[in-house]
N, CA and C of each residue as an Amber inpcrd file, in Angstrom:
protein
   657
   1.2030000   6.0440000 -18.6710000   1.2210000   4.6490000 -18.2100000
   2.2130000   4.5060000 -17.0650000   1.8180000   3.7860000 -16.0240000
   2.6670000   3.6380000 -14.8400000   3.9640000   2.8980000 -15.1540000
   5.0510000   3.3420000 -14.4980000   6.3410000   2.6670000 -14.5510000
   7.0000000   2.8160000 -13.1940000   7.6440000   1.7490000 -12.7120000
   8.3980000   1.8470000 -11.4610000   9.5620000   2.8230000 -11.6370000
   9.8040000   3.6710000 -10.6120000  10.9430000   4.5870000 -10.6060000
  11.5780000   4.6230000  -9.2190000  12.8820000   4.8760000  -9.1880000
  13.5450000   5.2030000  -7.9370000  13.3010000   6.6820000  -7.6300000
  13.5550000   7.0910000  -6.3740000  13.3440000   8.4950000  -6.0070000
  14.2950000   9.4240000  -6.7450000  15.3540000   8.8850000  -7.3110000
  16.2560000   9.6750000  -8.1500000  15.5910000  10.0900000  -9.4520000
  14.4930000   9.4330000  -9.7890000  13.8210000   9.6520000 -11.0690000
  14.1700000   8.6000000 -12.1020000  15.1750000   7.7890000 -11.8260000
  15.5800000   6.7480000 -12.7730000  14.5090000   5.6670000 -12.8670000
  14.1850000   5.2720000 -14.0920000  13.2180000   4.1940000 -14.2950000
  13.8130000   2.8680000 -13.8520000  12.9680000   1.9970000 -13.3520000
  13.3780000   0.6650000 -12.9130000  12.9730000  -0.3310000 -13.9880000
  13.9380000  -1.0790000 -14.4760000  13.7040000  -1.9920000 -15.5850000
  13.1190000  -3.3040000 -15.0800000  11.8620000  -3.2250000 -14.6450000
  11.1240000  -4.4090000 -14.2180000   9.7160000  -4.3270000 -14.7940000
   9.0850000  -5.4630000 -15.0190000   7.6970000  -5.4330000 -15.4960000
   6.7640000  -4.8920000 -14.4130000   5.5860000  -4.5080000 -14.8070000
   4.5680000  -4.0460000 -13.8730000   3.7160000  -5.2580000 -13.5080000
   3.8240000  -5.6890000 -12.2720000   3.1610000  -6.9260000 -11.8570000
   1.9350000  -6.6820000 -10.9990000   1.5850000  -7.7040000 -10.2590000
   0.4360000  -7.6370000  -9.3540000   0.7940000  -6.8480000  -8.0960000
  -0.2490000  -6.3930000  -7.4020000  -0.0820000  -5.7120000  -6.1180000
  -0.7560000  -6.5790000  -5.0630000   0.0560000  -7.1320000  -4.1630000
  -0.4670000  -7.9710000  -3.0910000  -0.6700000  -7.1000000  -1.8610000
  -1.8960000  -7.0350000  -1.3690000  -2.2420000  -6.1360000  -0.2710000
  -2.5050000  -6.9340000   1.0040000  -2.0820000  -6.3650000   2.1110000
  -2.2940000  -6.9750000   3.4280000  -3.3180000  -6.1350000   4.1820000
  -4.4010000  -6.7500000   4.5720000  -5.4180000  -6.0590000   5.3530000
  -5.2380000  -6.2950000   6.8430000  -5.6510000  -5.3170000   7.6430000
  -5.7180000  -5.4760000   9.1050000  -4.3710000  -5.8610000   9.7140000
  -3.3430000  -5.0560000   9.4390000  -2.0040000  -5.3270000   9.9780000
  -1.6190000  -4.3480000  11.0760000  -2.5140000  -3.3890000  11.3820000
  -2.2980000  -2.4540000  12.4870000  -3.5110000  -2.5340000  13.4040000
  -3.2910000  -2.8190000  14.6850000  -4.3860000  -3.0760000  15.6100000
  -5.3230000  -1.8820000  15.7390000  -4.7760000  -0.6610000  15.7750000
  -5.6280000   0.5130000  15.9470000  -6.5560000   0.7170000  14.7430000
  -6.0860000   0.3470000  13.5490000  -6.9520000   0.4290000  12.3620000
  -8.0570000  -0.6180000  12.4350000  -7.7370000  -1.7980000  12.9280000
  -8.7570000  -2.8340000  13.0970000  -9.8600000  -2.3270000  14.0240000
  -9.4340000  -1.6550000  15.1050000 -10.4100000  -1.1440000  16.0760000
 -11.2820000  -0.0430000  15.4770000 -10.6750000   0.8600000  14.6570000
 -11.4560000   1.9860000  14.1600000 -12.5500000   1.5640000  13.1920000
 -12.3590000   0.4200000  12.5180000 -13.3860000  -0.0930000  11.6050000
 -14.1920000  -1.2310000  12.2240000 -13.9160000  -1.5080000  13.5190000
 -14.6670000  -2.5300000  14.2500000 -14.5940000  -3.8890000  13.5560000
 -13.3810000  -4.2420000  13.0830000 -13.1710000  -5.5170000  12.4210000
 -12.6050000  -6.5470000  13.3860000 -12.6970000  -7.8110000  13.0060000
 -12.0710000  -8.8810000  13.7820000 -10.5780000  -8.9300000  13.4830000
  -9.7980000  -9.3650000  14.4700000  -8.3570000  -9.5480000  14.2700000
  -8.1380000 -10.8650000  13.5370000  -7.5160000 -10.8470000  12.3520000
  -7.3200000 -12.0970000  11.6010000  -6.2850000 -12.9970000  12.2680000
  -6.4560000 -14.3010000  12.1130000  -5.5130000 -15.2530000  12.7000000
  -4.2210000 -15.3350000  11.9050000  -4.2470000 -14.9620000  10.6330000
  -3.0630000 -14.9050000   9.7780000  -3.2120000 -13.6850000   8.8830000
  -2.1410000 -13.2510000   8.2170000  -2.2590000 -12.0700000   7.3560000
  -3.4150000 -12.2100000   6.3640000  -4.2280000 -11.1650000   6.2870000
  -5.3650000 -11.1320000   5.3710000  -4.8720000 -10.5720000   4.0420000
  -5.0110000 -11.3450000   2.9710000  -4.4530000 -10.9730000   1.6750000
  -5.5400000 -10.7490000   0.6310000  -5.3040000  -9.7640000  -0.2140000
  -6.0990000  -9.6000000  -1.4360000  -5.1810000  -8.9800000  -2.4870000
  -5.6020000  -8.9740000  -3.7370000  -4.7210000  -8.5630000  -4.8310000
  -5.3910000  -7.4840000  -5.6730000  -4.6010000  -6.4800000  -6.0220000
  -4.9880000  -5.4990000  -7.0260000  -4.2460000  -5.8510000  -8.3200000
  -4.8810000  -5.6990000  -9.4830000  -4.1840000  -5.9660000 -10.7380000
  -3.2160000  -4.8420000 -11.0810000  -2.3690000  -5.0700000 -12.0460000
  -1.3960000  -4.0590000 -12.4660000  -2.0720000  -2.7770000 -12.9270000
  -3.3070000  -2.8830000 -13.4440000  -4.0260000  -1.7090000 -13.9260000
  -4.4830000  -0.7870000 -12.7880000  -4.3470000  -1.2380000 -11.5490000
  -4.6590000  -0.3780000 -10.4050000  -3.5530000   0.6460000 -10.1560000
  -2.3510000   0.3800000 -10.6490000  -1.2070000   1.2520000 -10.3670000
  -1.2610000   2.5380000 -11.1760000  -0.9130000   3.6340000 -10.4970000
  -0.7560000   4.9260000 -11.1540000   0.2440000   5.7380000 -10.3380000
   0.7160000   6.8260000 -10.8950000   1.7340000   7.6670000 -10.2610000
   1.0760000   8.5630000  -9.2220000   1.5000000   8.4540000  -7.9710000
   0.8900000   9.2290000  -6.8940000   1.1490000  10.7230000  -7.0470000
   2.1640000  11.0930000  -7.8550000   2.4710000  12.5090000  -8.0550000
   1.4830000  13.1810000  -9.0100000   0.7550000  12.3660000  -9.7610000
  -0.2720000  12.8860000 -10.6600000  -1.5860000  13.0490000  -9.8930000
  -2.4880000  13.8950000 -10.3570000  -3.7710000  14.0360000  -9.6610000
  -4.4670000  12.6880000  -9.4910000  -5.0770000  12.5020000  -8.3270000
  -5.7180000  11.2430000  -7.9640000  -7.2040000  11.3110000  -8.3210000
  -7.6430000  10.3610000  -9.1090000  -9.0300000  10.3290000  -9.5640000
  -9.8770000   9.4980000  -8.6140000 -10.9860000  10.0740000  -8.1620000
 -11.9350000   9.3690000  -7.3070000 -13.1520000   8.9650000  -8.1540000
 -13.4930000   7.6710000  -8.2180000 -14.6620000   7.2470000  -8.9980000
 -15.9330000   7.9120000  -8.4910000 -16.7820000   8.2770000  -9.4070000
 -18.0340000   8.9510000  -9.0620000 -19.1870000   7.9490000  -8.9970000
 -20.1220000   8.2210000  -8.1350000 -21.3430000   7.4380000  -8.0720000
 -21.2370000   6.1330000  -7.3130000 -20.1760000   5.9730000  -6.4900000
 -19.9920000   4.7240000  -5.7460000 -19.8640000   4.9700000  -4.2480000
 -20.2900000   6.1280000  -3.7800000 -20.1730000   6.4260000  -2.3570000
 -18.7920000   6.9190000  -1.9970000 -18.4660000   6.8630000  -0.7240000
 -17.2030000   7.4320000  -0.2350000 -15.9970000   6.6010000  -0.6580000
 -14.8960000   7.3080000  -0.9250000 -13.6150000   6.6710000  -1.2610000
 -12.6100000   7.0650000  -0.1850000 -12.1070000   6.0910000   0.5360000
 -11.2270000   6.3410000   1.6710000  -9.7510000   6.2060000   1.3040000
  -8.9410000   7.0010000   1.9950000  -7.4860000   6.8540000   1.9350000
  -7.0390000   5.7250000   2.8490000  -6.0710000   4.9430000   2.3810000
  -5.3650000   3.9690000   3.2200000  -3.9000000   4.0240000   2.7920000
  -3.0830000   4.7620000   3.5430000  -1.6710000   4.9410000   3.2080000
  -0.8580000   3.7730000   3.7620000   0.0470000   3.2300000   2.9420000
   0.7650000   2.0190000   3.3310000   2.2100000   2.0330000   2.8270000
   3.0950000   1.3870000   3.5770000   4.4480000   1.1090000   3.0930000
   4.3350000   0.0780000   1.9760000   4.9980000   0.3640000   0.8580000
   4.9680000  -0.5210000  -0.3080000   6.3620000  -1.1110000  -0.5300000
   6.4070000  -2.3930000  -0.8340000   7.6580000  -3.1170000  -1.0380000
   7.7410000  -3.5680000  -2.4920000   8.7750000  -3.1390000  -3.1930000
   8.9770000  -3.5600000  -4.5820000   9.8580000  -4.8040000  -4.6030000
   9.3540000  -5.8600000  -5.2140000  10.0700000  -7.1310000  -5.2910000
  11.0420000  -7.1080000  -6.4760000  12.2810000  -7.5020000  -6.2170000
  13.3080000  -7.4990000  -7.2530000  13.7720000  -8.8810000  -7.6730000
  13.4580000  -9.8950000  -6.8540000  13.8420000 -11.2740000  -7.1720000
  12.6720000 -12.2060000  -6.8910000  12.5910000 -13.2790000  -7.6290000
  11.5240000 -14.2680000  -7.4550000  11.5670000 -14.8490000  -6.0410000
  10.4170000 -14.8580000  -5.3740000  10.3330000 -15.4090000  -4.0240000
   9.2690000 -16.5030000  -3.9940000   9.7150000 -17.7240000  -3.7250000
   8.8210000 -18.8630000  -3.5620000   9.2490000 -19.6240000  -2.3170000
   8.3260000 -19.8190000  -1.3760000   8.6530000 -20.5240000  -0.1300000
   9.9270000 -19.9610000   0.5050000  10.0090000 -18.6730000   0.5850000
  11.2350000 -18.0310000   1.0620000  11.3110000 -18.0320000   2.5830000
  12.5420000 -17.8570000   3.0790000  12.7470000 -17.5640000   4.4980000
  13.0660000 -16.0760000   4.6060000  13.2910000 -15.5690000   5.8220000
  13.5000000 -14.1290000   5.9790000  14.7750000 -13.6470000   5.2890000
  15.8000000 -14.4820000   5.2370000  17.0450000 -14.0850000   4.5770000
  16.8140000 -13.8840000   3.0840000  16.1930000 -14.8390000   2.4290000
  15.9550000 -14.7060000   0.9870000  14.9200000 -13.6210000   0.7040000
  13.9460000 -13.4450000   1.6180000  12.9600000 -12.3770000   1.4430000
  13.6380000 -11.0110000   1.4600000  14.5630000 -10.8320000   2.3770000
  15.2800000  -9.5570000   2.4650000  16.0830000  -9.3010000   1.1950000
  16.7060000 -10.3550000   0.6740000  17.4820000 -10.2250000  -0.5600000
  16.5890000  -9.9320000  -1.7660000  15.3210000 -10.3000000  -1.6570000
  14.4020000 -10.1250000  -2.7750000  13.7760000  -8.7450000  -2.8720000
  14.0340000  -7.8770000  -1.8860000  13.4580000  -6.5310000  -1.8920000
  14.3600000  -5.5860000  -2.6770000  13.7690000  -4.8450000  -3.6110000
  14.5340000  -3.8660000  -4.3810000  14.3930000  -2.4590000  -3.8030000
  13.2140000  -2.1290000  -3.3130000  13.0140000  -0.7840000  -2.7880000
  11.7440000  -0.6820000  -1.9720000  11.6270000   0.4280000  -1.2430000
  10.4430000   0.7160000  -0.4510000   9.8770000   2.0740000  -0.8400000
   8.5500000   2.1560000  -0.8600000   7.8780000   3.4200000  -1.1440000
   6.5940000   3.5060000  -0.3480000   5.7110000   4.3880000  -0.7820000
   4.3970000   4.5390000  -0.1620000   3.3200000   4.4460000  -1.2380000
   2.1940000   3.8740000  -0.8620000   1.0740000   3.7460000  -1.7890000
  -0.2220000   4.0520000  -1.0630000  -1.2110000   4.4840000  -1.8190000
  -2.5690000   4.6160000  -1.3160000  -3.3960000   3.4400000  -1.8150000
  -3.9400000   2.6920000  -0.8800000  -4.9180000   1.6600000  -1.2100000
  -6.2800000   2.3370000  -1.1670000  -6.6770000   2.9410000  -2.2870000
  -7.9700000   3.6230000  -2.3360000  -9.0930000   2.5980000  -2.2040000
 -10.0620000   2.9160000  -1.3590000 -11.1070000   1.9520000  -1.0220000
 -12.4790000   2.5990000  -1.1070000 -13.3370000   2.0410000  -1.9460000
 -14.7280000   2.4770000  -1.9940000 -15.4310000   1.8620000  -0.7850000
 -15.5050000   2.6430000   0.3100000 -15.9040000   2.0660000   1.5960000
 -17.3530000   1.5880000   1.6020000 -18.2570000   2.3520000   1.0030000
 -19.6530000   1.9240000   0.9770000 -19.8080000   0.6290000   0.1850000
 -19.0780000   0.5430000  -0.9170000 -19.1140000  -0.6730000  -1.7320000
 -18.5400000  -1.8390000  -0.9440000 -17.4080000  -1.6060000  -0.2610000
 -16.7880000  -2.6750000   0.5180000 -17.7080000  -3.1610000   1.6420000
 -18.3510000  -2.2150000   2.3230000 -19.2460000  -2.6040000   3.4190000
 -20.3710000  -3.4980000   2.9170000 -20.9130000  -3.1860000   1.7290000
 -21.9890000  -4.0090000   1.1700000 -21.4660000  -5.3750000   0.7590000
 -20.2780000  -5.4040000   0.1570000 -19.6770000  -6.6880000  -0.2310000
 -19.4280000  -7.5690000   0.9930000 -18.9140000  -6.9670000   2.0580000
 -18.6720000  -7.7190000   3.2910000 -19.9860000  -8.2550000   3.8590000
 -21.0210000  -7.4130000   3.8360000 -22.3170000  -7.8400000   4.3530000
 -22.8820000  -9.0050000   3.5360000 -22.5780000  -9.0200000   2.2480000
 -23.0600000 -10.0790000   1.3630000 -22.1250000 -11.2900000   1.3270000
 -21.0110000 -11.2280000   2.0680000 -20.0550000 -12.3390000   2.0820000
 -19.2730000 -12.4900000   0.8000000 -19.1010000 -11.3810000   0.0730000
 -18.4110000 -11.4250000  -1.2190000 -17.0020000 -10.8350000  -1.1180000
 -16.1220000 -11.1630000  -2.0670000 -14.7670000 -10.5870000  -2.1040000
 -14.8010000  -9.0770000  -2.3040000 -13.6600000  -8.4360000  -2.0910000
 -13.5710000  -6.9760000  -2.0410000 -13.1300000  -6.3100000  -3.3350000
 -12.8820000  -7.0780000  -4.3870000 -12.2350000  -6.4920000  -5.5630000
 -12.9660000  -5.2760000  -6.1340000 -14.2660000  -5.2700000  -6.1480000
 -15.0060000  -4.1280000  -6.7040000 -14.7510000  -2.8490000  -5.9070000
 -14.3860000  -2.9990000  -4.6400000 -14.1110000  -1.8440000  -3.7790000
 -12.6430000  -1.4520000  -3.7630000 -11.7790000  -2.3890000  -4.1430000
 -10.3400000  -2.1920000  -3.9310000  -9.5050000  -2.2010000  -5.2130000
 -10.0240000  -2.7750000  -6.2860000  -9.1620000  -3.1190000  -7.4210000
  -9.5200000  -2.4020000  -8.7100000 -10.2990000  -1.3300000  -8.6080000
 -10.6750000  -0.5700000  -9.8010000  -9.4490000   0.1360000 -10.3910000
  -9.5480000   0.5780000 -11.6460000  -8.4340000   1.2620000 -12.3050000
  -7.9660000   2.4550000 -11.4720000  -6.6510000   2.5930000 -11.3450000
  -6.0080000   3.7030000 -10.6260000  -6.3440000   3.7200000  -9.1380000
  -6.6420000   2.5580000  -8.5720000  -6.9450000   2.4620000  -7.1450000
  -5.6960000   2.3200000  -6.2800000  -4.5120000   2.3570000  -6.9170000
  -3.2680000   2.2140000  -6.1620000  -2.2450000   3.2680000  -6.5990000
  -2.4510000   4.5410000  -6.2280000  -1.4340000   5.5610000  -6.4930000
  -0.1400000   5.2090000  -5.7580000   0.9620000   5.1770000  -6.5050000
   2.2350000   4.6380000  -6.0120000   3.3420000   5.6850000  -6.1200000
   4.1380000   5.8170000  -5.0720000   5.2850000   6.7250000  -5.0870000
   6.4660000   6.0840000  -5.8080000   7.5290000   6.8590000  -5.9850000
   8.8020000   6.2830000  -6.3830000   9.4050000   5.5310000  -5.1990000
  10.4360000   4.7520000  -5.4740000  10.9820000   3.8430000  -4.4680000
  12.3530000   4.2790000  -3.9710000  12.5500000   4.1420000  -2.6620000
  13.8640000   4.3070000  -2.0390000  14.6160000   2.9860000  -2.2120000
  15.8370000   2.9990000  -2.7620000  16.5810000   1.7460000  -2.8680000
  16.7190000   1.0910000  -1.5040000  16.5830000  -0.2290000  -1.4710000
  16.5580000  -0.9220000  -0.1830000  17.8510000  -0.7120000   0.6080000
  18.9640000  -0.4640000  -0.0830000  20.2220000  -0.2260000   0.6160000
  20.2570000   1.0900000   1.3650000  19.3090000   1.9840000   1.0840000
  19.2720000   3.3010000   1.7230000  18.2780000   3.3750000   2.8770000
  17.6840000   2.2490000   3.2320000  16.6810000   2.2460000   4.2980000
  16.8640000   0.9840000   5.1350000  16.7620000   1.1250000   6.4440000
  17.0020000   0.0120000   7.3680000  15.6790000  -0.6750000   7.6920000
  15.5100000  -1.8890000   7.1840000  14.2730000  -2.6230000   7.4050000
  14.0790000  -3.0080000   8.8660000  15.1750000  -3.0480000   9.6260000
  15.0960000  -3.4820000  11.0190000  14.7250000  -2.3420000  11.9590000
  14.7500000  -1.1070000  11.4660000  14.4290000   0.0370000  12.3070000
  13.0150000   0.5420000  12.0010000  12.5430000   1.4520000  12.8390000
  11.2060000   2.0130000  12.6370000  11.1560000   2.7810000  11.3270000
  10.2060000   2.4520000  10.4840000   9.9670000   3.1790000   9.2450000
   8.7000000   4.0040000   9.4600000   8.8430000   5.3210000   9.4330000
   7.7380000   6.2030000   9.7560000   7.2080000   6.8950000   8.4950000
   5.8990000   7.0820000   8.4610000   5.2750000   7.7040000   7.2970000
   4.0190000   8.4430000   7.7410000   3.5680000   9.3810000   6.8950000
   2.4060000  10.1810000   7.2840000   1.7170000  10.7620000   6.0610000
   0.4780000  11.1980000   6.2660000  -0.2560000  11.9070000   5.2350000
  -1.1110000  12.9870000   5.8740000  -1.0240000  14.2000000   5.3380000
  -1.8890000  15.3030000   5.7390000  -2.8630000  15.5890000   4.6060000
  -4.0960000  15.9110000   4.9670000  -5.1320000  16.2860000   4.0080000
  -5.5140000  17.7390000   4.2790000  -5.2800000  18.5840000   3.2680000
  -5.5290000  20.0280000   3.4040000  -4.8220000  20.6110000   4.6240000
  -3.5810000  20.1570000   4.8210000  -2.7390000  20.6920000   5.8790000
  -2.9700000  20.0860000   7.2540000  -3.9280000  19.1700000   7.3960000
  -4.2350000  18.5620000   8.6890000  -3.8160000  17.0960000   8.6780000
  -2.9840000  16.6950000   9.6590000  -2.5040000  15.3190000   9.7300000
  -3.6770000  14.3500000   9.8460000  -3.7100000  13.3570000   8.9390000
  -4.7830000  12.3730000   8.9740000  -4.2650000  10.9940000   9.3420000
  -3.1540000  10.5730000   8.7380000  -2.5880000   9.2580000   9.0500000
  -1.1240000   9.3980000   9.4140000  -0.7140000   8.6280000  10.4110000
   0.6830000   8.5970000  10.8370000   0.9990000   7.1600000  11.2180000
   1.9800000   6.5830000  10.5620000   2.2800000   5.1760000  10.7840000
   3.7340000   4.9320000  11.1040000   3.9730000   3.7860000  11.7120000
   5.3210000   3.3580000  12.0600000   5.3570000   1.8430000  11.9480000
   6.3380000   1.3370000  11.2160000   6.4060000  -0.1050000  10.9710000
   6.5030000  -0.9200000  12.2540000   6.9420000  -0.3040000  13.3370000
   7.0580000  -1.0340000  14.6110000   5.6810000  -1.4700000  15.1180000
   4.6280000  -0.7980000  14.6510000   3.2850000  -1.1250000  15.1040000
   2.5980000  -2.1760000  14.2350000   3.2820000  -2.6720000  13.2140000
   2.7140000  -3.7430000  12.4060000   2.5570000  -5.0120000  13.2410000
   1.4590000  -5.7110000  13.0430000   1.2790000  -7.0020000  13.6900000
   2.1920000  -8.0630000  13.0580000   2.4410000  -7.9110000  11.7610000
   3.3460000  -8.8030000  11.0350000   4.3800000  -7.9250000  10.3440000
   5.6510000  -8.1770000  10.5680000   6.7200000  -7.3580000  10.0010000
   6.8020000  -7.5250000   8.4860000   7.5310000  -6.6200000   7.8430000
   7.6940000  -6.6770000   6.3900000   8.2400000  -8.0290000   5.9520000
   9.3120000  -8.4750000   6.5810000   9.9320000  -9.7340000   6.1550000
   9.0290000 -10.9310000   6.4420000   8.3500000 -10.9350000   7.5870000
   7.4690000 -12.0700000   7.8830000   6.2940000 -12.1120000   6.9040000
   5.8360000 -10.9430000   6.4450000   4.7780000 -10.9180000   5.4340000
   5.2430000 -11.5390000   4.1260000   6.4550000 -11.1770000   3.6850000
   6.9680000 -11.7310000   2.4320000   7.1310000 -13.2470000   2.5360000
   7.5930000 -13.7150000   3.6840000   7.7110000 -15.1600000   3.8950000
   6.3410000 -15.8160000   3.8020000   5.3720000 -15.2530000   4.5090000
   4.0300000 -15.8190000   4.5330000   3.3980000 -15.8360000   3.1480000
   3.4900000 -14.7150000   2.4420000   2.8880000 -14.6250000   1.1080000
   3.5410000 -15.6180000   0.1580000   4.8760000 -15.6940000   0.1960000
   5.6020000 -16.5470000  -0.7590000   5.3700000 -18.0250000  -0.5130000
   4.8360000 -18.3790000   0.6490000   4.5020000 -19.7740000   0.9130000
   3.1310000 -20.1410000   0.3510000   2.3800000 -19.1150000  -0.0690000
   1.0760000 -19.3420000  -0.6880000   1.1510000 -19.2210000  -2.2000000
   1.8080000 -18.1550000  -2.6820000   2.0170000 -17.9960000  -4.1180000
   3.2980000 -17.2080000  -4.3510000   3.8490000 -17.3620000  -5.5400000
   5.1380000 -16.7700000  -5.8790000   5.0280000 -15.2650000  -6.0830000
   6.0000000 -14.5420000  -5.5340000   6.1710000 -13.1210000  -5.8190000
   7.2370000 -12.9870000  -6.8900000   6.9360000 -12.2110000  -7.9260000
   7.8250000 -12.0690000  -9.0700000   8.4520000 -10.6840000  -9.1110000
   9.6070000 -10.5440000  -9.7560000  10.1940000  -9.2120000  -9.9300000
   9.1950000  -8.2590000 -10.5810000   9.0230000  -7.0910000  -9.9800000
   8.0510000  -6.1280000 -10.4520000   6.7550000  -6.1280000  -9.6700000
   6.5140000  -7.1760000  -8.8740000   5.3600000  -7.1860000  -7.9830000
   5.5710000  -6.1900000  -6.8460000   4.4820000  -5.7430000  -6.2650000
   4.5140000  -4.8340000  -5.1160000   3.6810000  -5.4470000  -4.0010000
   4.1820000  -5.3380000  -2.7720000   3.4290000  -5.7740000  -1.5980000
   3.1090000  -4.5430000  -0.7520000   1.8120000  -4.3330000  -0.4900000
   1.3770000  -3.2830000   0.4310000   1.1740000  -3.9100000   1.8050000
   1.7050000  -3.2630000   2.8370000   1.8840000  -3.9070000   4.1350000
   0.8390000  -3.5380000   5.1830000  -0.2530000  -2.9070000   4.7830000
  -1.3060000  -2.5660000   5.7250000  -1.2950000  -1.0860000   6.0810000
  -2.4350000  -0.5980000   6.5430000  -2.5790000   0.8250000   6.8420000
  -2.8090000   1.0480000   8.3300000  -2.2630000   2.1310000   8.8830000
  -2.5520000   2.4790000  10.2730000  -3.9050000   3.1650000  10.3880000
  -4.2880000   3.5220000  11.6020000  -5.5670000   4.2160000  11.8010000
  -5.5350000   5.5830000  11.1110000  -6.7110000   6.1400000  10.9230000
  -6.8160000   7.4650000  10.3120000  -7.3990000   7.4390000   8.9220000
  -7.9990000   6.3080000   8.5140000  -8.6310000   6.2700000   7.1950000
  -9.8550000   7.1750000   7.2150000 -10.1890000   7.7090000   6.0520000
 -11.3400000   8.5970000   5.9610000 -11.6030000   8.9720000   4.5290000
 -12.7420000   9.6180000   4.2780000 -13.1300000   9.9320000   2.9030000
 -12.2700000  11.0220000   2.2880000 -11.9350000  10.8450000   1.0230000
 -11.2700000  11.8730000   0.2280000 -12.3290000  12.5940000  -0.5990000
 -12.1120000  13.8960000  -0.7980000 -13.0600000  14.7070000  -1.5560000
 -12.3400000  15.3860000  -2.7150000 -13.0580000  15.6130000  -3.7940000
 -12.4930000  16.3470000  -4.9280000 -11.9870000  17.7080000  -4.4380000
 -10.7530000  18.0350000  -4.8140000 -10.1340000  19.2830000  -4.4010000
  -9.2040000  19.1490000  -3.2140000  -9.2140000  17.9960000  -2.5200000
  -8.3190000  17.8040000  -1.3840000  -6.8590000  17.8520000  -1.8290000
  -6.0280000  18.5250000  -1.0290000  -4.5800000  18.5390000  -1.2250000
  -3.9480000  17.5610000  -0.2510000  -3.1030000  16.6750000  -0.7610000
  -2.4730000  15.6440000   0.0530000  -0.9700000  15.8810000   0.1370000
  -0.4420000  15.7690000   1.3470000   1.0000000  15.8100000   1.5910000
   1.3940000  14.4780000   2.1910000   2.1820000  13.7140000   1.4490000
   2.5410000  12.3510000   1.8320000   4.0450000  12.2880000   2.0640000
   4.4540000  11.6440000   3.1750000   5.8650000  11.6720000   3.5470000
   6.3330000  10.3160000   4.0600000   7.4590000   9.8500000   3.5370000
   8.2190000   8.7600000   4.1230000   9.3630000   9.4320000   4.8760000
   9.2490000   9.4690000   6.1790000  10.1190000  10.2910000   7.0190000
  11.5890000   9.9870000   6.7310000  12.3710000  11.0470000   6.5680000
  13.8230000  10.9910000   6.3020000  14.1600000  10.5770000   4.8720000
  13.1390000  10.3990000   4.0070000  13.4420000   9.9220000   2.6610000
  12.8040000  10.7570000   1.5500000  11.5170000  11.0380000   1.6150000
  10.9170000  11.8610000   0.5670000   9.5550000  12.3630000   1.0190000
   9.0770000  13.3690000   0.3140000   7.7060000  13.8480000   0.5000000
   7.1030000  14.1020000  -0.8800000   5.8050000  13.9570000  -0.9680000
   5.0750000  14.1190000  -2.2320000   3.8300000  14.9490000  -1.9640000
   3.5610000  15.8890000  -2.8550000   2.3020000  16.6280000  -2.8170000
   1.4670000  16.2040000  -4.0150000   0.1820000  15.9810000  -3.7730000
  -0.7050000  15.6080000  -4.8540000  -2.1060000  16.1330000  -4.5530000
  -3.0290000  15.9220000  -5.4860000  -4.3740000  16.5010000  -5.3520000
  -5.4140000  15.5140000  -5.8340000  -6.5900000  15.5640000  -5.2070000
  -7.7070000  14.7070000  -5.5960000  -8.5650000  15.4570000  -6.6260000
  -8.9060000  14.7470000  -7.7120000  -9.7510000  15.3660000  -8.7460000
 -11.0140000  14.5340000  -8.9390000
């Protein structure tokens, strides 16, 4: 069963909450999927049952078409945020990590064509493999946060927070003005370009530059 942990391995004594995801926050990713640029942050939610440990083998659902990787900076909320400003939002962050927003792309494309929500493509069990968290005091939110993922030794995604259309703090402010973020919730901040299908047997190397790296496998 999933539990929040720091990169030290210490468990974090917080409940397992919702995962608030931000879509289309990197312009190059918007272009690669030929999507429209949203006028405000595009939000959707994964339930707590979507969370799993990224260090464990990653399960790809069978019989639903292609499942794409979407690597994202993840923000662990440590304090209740309601109608927050950037100062209180910053104080409300407990740690940063990396997550995969696994996406059943064929399912999502059909849902979009039908004008329906994305949950069937985005919110299935174990659709959010999550790393351990770097304590917020050990990472500078104001500087470039770089991350990457290689698949079978070949670089597939490379991101930098400087390329976000909406910064981490502005996202937390925006989200908290719509609904409350609670301790134990996680916010995924969008994926850069380089999404693509994962296959059974793929080896993944995931890195938050200067902080940690994780190796995992698709089953």
